[in-house]
C-alpha positions as CSV (number, residue, x, y, z in Angstrom):
1,M,-6.7,13.7,-44.4
2,N,-7.3,11.3,-47.5
3,L,-10.2,9.4,-48.5
4,D,-9.1,6.3,-46.9
5,E,-8.5,8.1,-43.7
6,L,-11.9,9.6,-43.9
7,R,-13.7,6.4,-44.1
8,Q,-11.5,4.7,-41.3
9,L,-12.5,7.7,-39.2
10,V,-16.1,7.7,-39.8
11,S,-16.2,3.9,-39.4
12,Q,-15.6,4.7,-35.6
13,G,-19.0,6.4,-35.2
14,E,-19.7,9.5,-33.5
15,S,-18.1,10.0,-30.1
16,D,-17.0,12.5,-27.5
17,R,-14.4,13.6,-30.0
18,L,-16.1,13.1,-33.4
19,E,-19.4,14.7,-34.8
20,F,-21.2,14.0,-38.1
21,K,-23.0,16.9,-39.9
22,R,-24.9,16.2,-43.2
23,S,-24.1,19.6,-44.2
24,T,-22.9,23.1,-43.5
25,G,-26.8,23.9,-43.3
26,D,-26.2,22.9,-39.7
27,L,-23.3,25.2,-39.3
28,K,-24.7,26.4,-35.8
29,G,-25.0,22.8,-34.5
30,G,-21.4,22.1,-35.8
31,M,-20.0,25.2,-34.0
32,E,-21.8,24.4,-30.8
33,T,-20.2,21.1,-30.9
34,L,-16.8,22.6,-31.8
35,C,-17.1,24.7,-28.6
36,G,-17.7,21.6,-26.8
37,F,-14.6,19.9,-28.2
38,V,-12.5,22.9,-27.5
39,N,-13.9,22.9,-24.0
40,G,-13.0,19.3,-23.5
41,N,-10.5,17.1,-25.1
42,G,-10.7,18.4,-28.7
43,G,-12.4,16.8,-31.5
44,C,-13.4,17.0,-35.1
45,V,-16.7,17.9,-37.0
46,L,-17.3,16.4,-40.3
47,F,-19.7,18.3,-42.6
48,G,-21.0,16.0,-45.2
49,V,-21.5,12.9,-43.3
50,T,-25.0,11.9,-42.1
51,E,-26.0,10.9,-38.6
52,K,-25.9,7.1,-39.6
53,G,-22.1,7.6,-41.0
54,K,-23.0,7.8,-44.8
55,I,-20.3,9.7,-46.7
56,N,-22.3,12.1,-49.0
57,G,-20.1,15.1,-49.2
58,Q,-21.5,18.6,-50.4
59,D,-20.9,21.4,-52.6
60,V,-18.3,23.8,-51.1
61,T,-17.7,27.3,-52.5
62,D,-15.7,30.1,-51.5
63,S,-19.1,31.4,-49.9
64,T,-19.2,28.2,-47.7
65,L,-15.7,28.8,-46.5
66,Q,-16.2,32.3,-45.6
67,E,-19.3,31.5,-43.7
68,I,-17.5,28.8,-41.6
69,A,-14.7,31.3,-41.0
70,E,-17.2,33.9,-39.6
71,Q,-19.0,31.4,-37.4
72,I,-15.5,30.4,-36.0
73,K,-15.1,34.2,-35.0
74,R,-18.0,33.9,-32.8
75,L,-16.2,31.4,-30.4
76,D,-14.6,33.2,-27.6
77,P,-11.7,33.4,-26.6
78,P,-10.4,33.2,-30.2
79,V,-9.7,29.8,-31.4
80,H,-7.7,28.5,-34.6
81,P,-9.0,25.1,-35.8
82,S,-7.8,23.4,-38.8
83,L,-9.9,22.9,-41.8
84,D,-9.4,20.1,-44.3
85,R,-11.1,19.3,-47.6
86,I,-11.7,15.7,-48.8
87,G,-12.7,15.2,-52.2
88,L,-15.1,12.5,-53.1
89,E,-15.5,10.4,-56.4
90,S,-18.9,12.2,-56.9
91,G,-17.3,15.5,-57.0
92,K,-18.6,16.4,-53.6
93,T,-16.5,17.5,-50.6
94,V,-16.3,16.7,-47.0
95,L,-15.2,19.5,-44.6
96,A,-13.3,18.2,-41.5
97,V,-12.9,21.0,-39.0
98,E,-10.6,19.9,-36.2
99,I,-9.5,21.3,-33.0
100,G,-7.5,20.4,-29.7
101,A,-8.4,21.1,-26.0
102,G,-8.1,24.7,-25.3
103,P,-5.8,26.2,-22.9
104,L,-7.9,29.2,-22.0
105,A,-11.4,27.2,-21.4
106,P,-14.1,27.8,-20.7
107,Y,-15.0,29.0,-24.3
108,V,-18.4,30.2,-25.5
109,Y,-20.0,30.2,-28.9
110,Q,-22.5,33.2,-29.4
111,G,-22.2,33.9,-25.7
112,R,-23.1,30.4,-24.6
113,P,-20.5,27.7,-23.3
114,Y,-21.1,24.2,-24.4
115,R,-19.7,20.7,-23.4
116,R,-19.5,17.4,-25.0
117,I,-20.6,14.1,-23.2
118,T,-20.1,11.0,-25.2
119,S,-21.9,11.7,-28.4
120,T,-24.0,14.6,-27.4
121,T,-23.3,18.4,-27.3
122,T,-25.2,20.3,-24.6
123,S,-25.1,23.6,-22.7
124,M,-22.5,23.8,-19.9
125,P,-24.1,23.9,-16.5
126,Q,-23.7,27.7,-15.1
127,A,-21.9,26.3,-11.9
128,D,-19.2,24.3,-14.1
129,Y,-18.9,27.3,-16.3
130,E,-18.1,29.6,-13.3
131,R,-15.9,27.2,-11.7
132,R,-13.7,27.0,-15.1
133,L,-13.7,30.6,-15.1
134,L,-12.2,30.8,-11.8
135,E,-9.6,28.2,-13.0
136,R,-8.8,30.2,-15.9
137,G,-8.3,33.3,-13.7
138,H,-6.2,31.2,-11.2
139,A,-3.8,30.2,-13.8
140,R,-2.9,33.8,-14.7
141,Q,-3.0,35.2,-11.5
142,R,-2.2,33.2,-8.5
143,W,-0.6,33.7,-5.1
144,E,2.4,31.5,-5.7
145,N,3.5,33.3,-9.1
146,Q,3.5,36.8,-7.4
147,P,6.8,38.3,-6.3
148,A,7.8,37.9,-2.8
149,V,8.0,41.5,-1.4
150,G,11.2,41.9,0.5
151,F,12.8,38.7,-0.5
152,R,16.0,38.4,-2.6
153,Q,17.8,35.5,-4.1
154,D,20.4,35.5,-1.2
155,D,17.4,34.9,1.1
156,L,16.8,31.4,-0.3
157,D,18.7,28.1,0.7
158,E,21.2,27.6,-2.0
159,A,21.9,24.1,-0.6
160,E,18.4,23.0,-0.8
161,I,18.2,24.5,-4.2
162,Q,21.3,22.3,-5.2
163,Q,19.6,19.3,-3.5
164,T,16.5,19.7,-5.6
165,V,18.7,19.7,-8.7
166,T,20.5,16.4,-7.7
167,E,17.2,14.5,-6.9
168,A,15.5,15.9,-10.0
169,M,18.3,14.8,-12.2
170,A,18.6,11.4,-10.5
171,A,14.7,10.8,-11.0
172,G,15.2,11.8,-14.8
173,R,13.0,14.9,-14.3
174,L,15.8,17.5,-15.2
175,I,18.4,17.6,-17.8
176,G,21.6,19.5,-17.4
177,P,23.9,19.7,-14.3
178,W,23.9,22.4,-11.5
179,S,24.7,25.7,-12.8
180,G,23.9,28.1,-10.0
181,P,20.7,28.9,-8.0
182,A,19.6,31.6,-10.4
183,D,19.5,29.4,-13.4
184,T,17.6,26.8,-11.6
185,L,15.0,29.3,-10.2
186,R,14.5,30.4,-13.9
187,K,14.1,26.9,-15.0
188,F,11.4,26.4,-12.5
189,H,9.6,29.8,-13.3
190,L,10.3,31.0,-9.8
191,L,11.7,34.2,-10.6
192,V,9.9,37.4,-11.8
193,D,12.1,40.2,-13.0
194,G,14.8,38.9,-10.9
195,V,12.6,38.7,-7.6
196,P,11.9,35.3,-6.1
197,T,8.1,34.5,-6.5
198,Q,6.2,33.6,-3.4
199,A,6.3,29.6,-4.4
200,A,10.1,30.3,-4.2
201,V,9.7,31.2,-0.7
202,V,7.4,28.4,0.2
203,A,9.9,26.1,-1.3
204,F,13.4,27.5,-0.3
205,A,13.2,30.4,2.2
206,K,16.0,30.2,4.8
207,E,13.7,32.2,7.1
208,P,10.1,33.1,6.1
209,L,9.3,35.1,9.0
210,P,8.0,37.8,9.5
211,N,6.4,38.1,5.9
212,Y,5.3,34.6,5.6
213,P,4.2,33.2,8.9
214,Q,2.0,30.6,7.1
215,C,4.9,28.7,6.0
216,A,4.2,26.7,9.3
217,L,4.1,23.5,10.6
218,R,2.1,22.5,13.8
219,M,2.7,18.8,15.6
220,A,1.2,17.5,18.5
221,R,1.2,14.1,20.4
222,F,-1.9,13.7,22.3
223,R,-2.6,11.6,25.2
224,G,-5.4,9.2,24.5
225,L,-7.9,9.7,22.0
226,T,-8.8,13.5,22.4
227,K,-7.1,16.7,22.3
228,S,-7.8,17.4,26.1
229,E,-4.1,16.8,26.9
230,F,-0.7,16.6,25.0
231,L,2.5,14.7,25.6
232,D,4.4,16.7,23.0
233,Q,3.7,19.9,21.0
234,Q,6.1,21.7,18.5
235,Q,5.4,24.7,16.0
236,L,8.1,25.3,13.2
237,T,8.4,27.7,10.4
238,G,10.6,27.1,7.5
239,H,10.7,26.0,3.6
240,A,8.5,23.1,2.8
241,F,11.2,20.5,2.5
242,L,12.4,21.1,5.8
243,L,8.9,21.0,7.3
244,L,8.4,17.7,5.4
245,R,11.6,16.3,7.1
246,E,10.6,17.6,10.4
247,A,7.0,16.0,10.2
248,A,8.4,12.8,9.1
249,L,10.7,12.6,11.9
250,F,7.8,13.6,14.5
251,L,5.8,10.8,13.0
252,R,8.7,8.5,13.5
253,R,9.0,9.3,17.2
254,H,5.3,9.3,18.0
255,L,3.5,7.1,15.6
256,P,1.4,4.3,17.4
257,V,2.9,1.0,17.2
258,A,0.8,-1.9,16.1
259,G,1.9,-5.1,18.0
260,R,1.4,-8.5,16.9
261,F,1.4,-11.2,19.5
262,E,2.0,-14.6,18.1
263,P,1.1,-17.8,20.1
264,G,4.1,-19.2,22.0
265,V,6.3,-15.9,21.7
266,L,6.6,-13.7,24.7
267,E,8.0,-10.6,22.8
268,R,5.5,-8.4,21.0
269,I,6.4,-7.9,17.3
270,D,6.2,-4.1,16.6
271,E,5.3,-2.6,13.4
272,P,4.4,1.0,12.4
273,L,0.5,1.4,12.8
274,F,0.4,3.1,9.5
275,P,2.6,2.7,6.3
276,P,5.3,5.4,6.4
277,A,4.9,5.9,2.6
278,A,1.0,6.7,2.9
279,L,1.7,9.3,5.6
280,R,4.5,11.0,3.6
281,E,2.2,11.1,0.7
282,A,-0.2,12.8,2.8
283,L,2.4,15.3,4.2
284,V,3.5,16.1,0.6
285,N,-0.2,16.6,-0.6
286,A,-0.8,18.9,2.5
287,L,2.4,21.1,1.7
288,V,1.8,21.2,-2.0
289,H,-1.9,21.8,-2.4
290,R,-2.7,23.9,0.7
291,D,-4.0,27.8,0.5
292,Y,-0.8,29.8,1.1
293,S,-2.7,32.9,0.9
294,I,-4.4,32.3,4.3
295,Y,-1.9,34.5,6.4
296,G,-2.3,32.3,9.8
297,G,-2.5,28.8,7.9
298,A,-0.3,25.9,8.7
299,V,0.2,22.2,7.9
300,S,-1.0,20.1,11.0
301,V,0.0,16.8,12.3
302,A,-2.0,15.3,15.1
303,V,-1.2,11.9,16.6
304,Y,-3.5,10.1,18.9
305,D,-3.4,6.6,20.4
306,D,-5.6,5.0,17.7
307,R,-5.2,7.4,14.5
308,V,-3.2,10.3,12.9
309,E,-4.7,13.3,11.3
310,I,-2.7,15.3,8.9
311,G,-4.6,18.7,7.9
312,S,-3.7,21.6,5.7
313,A,-5.2,25.2,5.7
314,G,-7.9,26.0,3.1
315,T,-10.7,23.9,1.3
316,L,-10.3,21.9,-1.7
317,P,-9.6,23.8,-4.8
318,F,-11.9,23.9,-8.2
319,G,-15.0,22.4,-6.9
320,L,-13.4,18.9,-5.8
321,T,-15.0,17.3,-2.9
322,P,-13.5,14.8,-0.4
323,Q,-15.3,12.2,-2.3
324,D,-13.5,13.0,-5.6
325,L,-10.3,12.2,-3.6
326,T,-11.1,8.5,-3.4
327,R,-11.4,7.8,-6.9
328,D,-10.0,8.9,-10.3
329,H,-10.0,12.6,-10.6
330,D,-8.1,15.3,-12.5
331,S,-4.9,16.7,-11.2
332,R,-5.6,20.3,-10.4
333,P,-2.9,21.5,-8.2
334,R,-3.7,25.0,-6.4
335,N,0.1,25.8,-6.7
336,P,1.4,24.2,-9.9
337,L,4.8,25.9,-9.5
338,L,5.2,24.6,-6.2
339,A,4.0,21.1,-7.4
340,D,6.4,21.1,-10.2
341,V,9.3,21.3,-7.9
342,F,8.0,18.4,-5.8
343,F,7.4,16.5,-9.1
344,R,11.0,17.2,-10.2
345,R,12.3,15.8,-7.1
346,G,10.1,12.8,-7.4
347,L,8.1,13.3,-4.5
348,I,4.6,13.5,-6.5
349,E,3.2,12.5,-9.8
350,R,1.2,14.6,-12.2
351,W,-1.9,12.2,-12.6
352,G,-4.0,13.3,-9.4
353,R,-3.3,9.7,-8.1
354,G,-1.6,10.7,-4.6
355,T,-4.9,10.3,-2.6
356,Q,-5.8,6.9,-4.2
357,K,-2.2,5.8,-3.5
358,I,-2.6,6.7,0.0
359,I,-5.7,4.6,0.1
360,D,-4.0,1.8,-1.7
361,L,-1.3,1.6,0.7
362,C,-3.4,1.6,3.9
363,V,-5.7,-1.1,2.4
364,A,-2.9,-3.2,1.6
365,A,-1.6,-2.9,5.2
366,G,-5.1,-4.2,6.4
367,H,-6.5,-0.9,7.4
368,P,-9.7,0.9,6.4
369,P,-9.5,3.5,3.6
370,P,-8.4,6.9,5.3
371,Q,-11.0,9.6,5.8
372,F,-11.0,12.7,3.7
373,E,-12.8,15.7,5.1
374,E,-13.3,19.3,5.0
375,Q,-13.7,20.8,8.5
376,A,-13.5,24.5,9.7
377,G,-11.6,25.6,6.5
378,S,-9.2,22.8,6.5
379,V,-8.6,19.6,4.6
380,V,-8.0,16.7,6.9
381,V,-6.8,13.0,6.1
382,R,-7.6,10.8,8.9
383,F,-5.8,7.3,9.1
384,I,-7.6,4.9,11.4
385,P,-6.4,1.4,12.4
386,S,-8.0,-1.8,11.4
387,G,-8.5,-2.8,15.2
388,Y,-8.0,-1.7,18.7
389,V,-4.3,-0.3,19.5
390,P,-3.4,-0.4,23.1
391,P,-2.1,2.9,24.3
392,H,1.6,3.4,25.4
393,R,0.8,6.1,28.2
394,V,-2.3,6.8,30.3
395,E,-1.2,9.3,33.3
396,H,2.1,7.3,33.2
397,D,3.8,4.8,31.0
398,L,2.3,1.4,30.4
399,T,4.4,-1.6,30.6
400,E,4.4,-4.2,27.8
401,R,2.8,-6.7,30.1
402,Q,-0.3,-4.2,30.6
403,R,-0.3,-3.5,27.0
404,R,-0.5,-7.1,26.3
405,L,-3.3,-7.7,28.6
406,L,-5.3,-4.7,26.9
407,H,-4.5,-6.4,23.5
408,A,-6.0,-9.6,24.8
409,L,-9.3,-7.7,25.9
410,R,-9.3,-5.9,22.4
411,D,-12.7,-7.6,21.2
412,G,-14.4,-6.1,24.2
413,G,-15.8,-9.3,25.3
414,P,-15.6,-10.3,29.2
415,K,-12.7,-12.6,30.1
416,R,-12.0,-14.5,33.2
417,L,-8.4,-14.2,34.9
418,R,-7.4,-17.8,33.9
419,E,-8.1,-16.8,30.2
420,L,-5.9,-13.7,30.7
421,L,-3.3,-15.8,32.1
422,S,-2.8,-18.1,29.2
423,V,-1.7,-15.2,27.0
424,F,1.7,-15.0,28.7
425,I,4.4,-17.9,27.9
426,P,6.0,-18.7,30.1
427,P,3.4,-18.2,32.8
428,L,3.5,-15.5,35.0
429,P,2.1,-15.4,38.7
430,E,-1.7,-14.8,39.2
431,Q,-1.2,-12.0,41.5
432,T,1.1,-10.1,39.0
433,V,-1.5,-10.3,36.3
434,R,-4.2,-9.3,38.8
435,D,-2.2,-6.5,40.0
436,D,-2.0,-5.2,36.4
437,L,-5.6,-5.5,35.8
438,I,-6.4,-3.7,39.0
439,L,-4.1,-0.7,37.9
440,L,-5.8,-0.7,34.4
441,R,-9.1,-0.5,35.9
442,T,-7.9,2.6,38.2
443,L,-6.7,4.1,35.0
444,G,-10.3,3.6,33.4
445,L,-9.0,1.3,30.6
446,V,-10.8,-1.8,31.7
447,V,-13.8,-2.8,34.2
448,S,-14.6,-5.8,36.0
449,S,-17.9,-7.6,37.1
450,G,-18.1,-10.2,39.8
451,R,-15.5,-11.1,42.6
452,G,-13.0,-13.7,43.2
453,P,-12.1,-16.4,40.7
454,G,-15.4,-15.9,38.8
455,A,-14.4,-12.0,38.2
456,R,-14.7,-11.0,34.6
457,W,-12.5,-8.4,32.9
458,Q,-13.3,-6.3,29.8
459,R,-11.9,-3.2,27.9
460,T,-14.0,-0.2,28.9
461,P,-16.2,0.7,26.0
462,Q,-15.1,3.6,23.8
């Protein structure tokens, strides 16, 4: 750094990455800030610049430099900042001590952790420190990077591995052609001394059972709005990409259909109730970020008449909350090796925006933002519609005509028979519509008040 560069830097003022110290007389304060920098995004401490940005410099001797070196040794884990000396016209010197973000955070100075917020250095809260300690330990010793006991490379699906390479190259996220499964697994860090890791089992195992029953997918299409009765139920085990495909097929078969009824048009215009891209994003998140150390865990897909819920075993990692998922947040994958495989295939990004993408897609389709919850040891994403969706089946299949009547009663307000007759073009016989209403009343979907031509019909309150 030369003098002109120093002046330009100082002109920016103190910030979350720049601190001024009048001299090394406040070396302790400078080291606390350096600790805050290495625990954050990195930064630079300038000794010889006043708080107001006046460049005075100081006398620098070998003793000064030795003292700085001794104080840097009190940072733990060890760090290696750069030290630059900028000479001034007065003969004085400004010392610039610069450091990047530390890969082994949290760091402590003299046994205490610090953080940098805007232009202030403060002690790191104990809860934050403990959380980051867990993250550091997780990076070194995770469930996914342990060798898979009893598994060999031959137990992995070579065709799926080759498909991963093909899609990764198409997405521009892998350089080099297919050179065999072993080479690919090494590139993805999915081998430990030639043995597949547990992440490799999750991503590519031909048959996870019996050692890995948690590589499971549970799917159900429930009748109505509760879990009291189901119309279809499936449970599968397999690698993550197989489960993703099967879940997408299940949703395609059972996803409630939102019908638009346009004036003067007899046929209902069917569209998927929820954006398929949003549902797929939620499925990918569930498969990538779930806690696979839970032996009986699974990814679950529950389809109701009015909503879809996608859940995954385990709570949110690293102090994240359901509210964090609705706004900008750091990408903190529980399973970074598995996440990398999905990233290379173009199925996820690395910026922690997957949940916000889900929200954006649903809002753009006219729905409320999905709900993110932690419940009973699982993370659940709940997709809810913007309005009432007539069911397809209650004890037996409903006809298109009956669903159209329910749609006409969607606002809950009572309507006379003549109002309901007007929704059908060409007109239907009055008795036909009356019979449908009586059937819907028998099924508990509508209620009536009054008798004869003055009778009023309305949807049963939920």
